[in-house]
C-alpha positions as CSV (number, residue, x, y, z in Angstrom):
1,M,69.3,107.8,80.9
2,P,70.2,105.4,78.1
3,D,72.4,102.4,78.8
4,W,75.1,103.7,76.4
5,L,75.4,106.9,78.4
6,V,75.7,105.0,81.7
7,F,78.5,102.9,80.1
8,I,80.3,106.1,78.9
9,L,80.0,107.6,82.4
10,L,81.3,104.5,84.1
11,T,84.2,104.4,81.6
12,F,84.9,108.0,82.5
13,L,85.0,107.1,86.2
14,I,87.6,104.4,85.5
15,V,89.7,106.7,83.4
16,A,89.4,109.6,85.9
17,A,90.4,107.3,88.8
18,L,93.5,106.2,86.9
19,G,94.2,109.8,85.9
20,V,94.2,111.0,89.5
21,V,96.6,108.2,90.4
22,F,99.1,108.7,87.6
23,I,99.0,112.5,86.8
24,R,102.0,114.5,88.0
25,S,100.4,117.9,88.6
26,L,98.5,118.1,92.0
27,L,96.1,120.8,90.7
28,Y,95.1,118.7,87.6
29,A,94.6,115.7,89.9
30,V,92.2,117.8,92.1
31,I,90.3,119.0,89.0
32,I,89.9,115.4,87.7
33,F,88.8,114.4,91.2
34,G,86.1,117.1,91.1
35,G,84.9,115.7,87.7
36,F,84.9,112.2,89.2
37,S,82.8,113.3,92.1
38,L,80.3,115.1,89.8
39,V,79.8,112.1,87.5
40,M,79.5,109.8,90.5
41,A,76.7,112.0,91.9
42,L,74.9,111.9,88.6
43,L,75.2,108.1,88.5
44,W,73.9,107.8,92.1
45,Q,70.9,109.9,91.1
46,H,70.3,107.7,88.0
47,F,70.4,104.6,90.2
48,N,67.6,106.0,92.4
49,A,69.8,106.8,95.4
50,P,69.2,110.6,95.8
51,D,70.4,110.7,99.4
52,I,73.7,109.3,98.4
53,A,73.9,111.6,95.3
54,I,73.3,114.7,97.4
55,T,76.0,113.5,99.9
56,E,78.4,112.7,97.1
57,A,77.9,116.1,95.6
58,A,78.3,118.0,98.9
59,V,81.4,116.0,100.0
60,G,82.9,116.2,96.5
61,V,82.5,120.0,96.4
62,G,83.8,120.4,99.9
63,T,86.9,118.3,99.4
64,T,87.6,119.7,96.0
65,V,87.5,123.3,97.3
66,L,89.7,122.3,100.3
67,M,92.2,120.5,98.1
68,V,92.5,123.4,95.7
69,A,93.1,125.7,98.6
70,V,95.8,123.4,100.0
71,V,97.5,122.9,96.6
72,T,97.6,126.6,95.8
73,R,99.0,127.3,99.3
74,V,101.7,124.6,98.9
75,R,102.5,125.8,95.5
76,G,102.9,129.4,96.7
77,E,105.3,128.2,99.5
78,E,107.5,126.3,97.0
79,H,108.4,129.4,94.9
């Protein structure tokens, strides 16, 4: 992976982390968190840490699915 692509992915991680903190919609924050987790797994793989990349991908998918379920359930109870 070229250095400029790593720089873009790291920049995306910073922007995504700030987006999760400052976004008002819980569902959008969860979606951004899922993208953050995917990019983080790709970077771990690039940095020759496949065990951490697999763990990040598994935990990221699991937590994203769980958070989407919770957000949709909470949103359904509000209306």
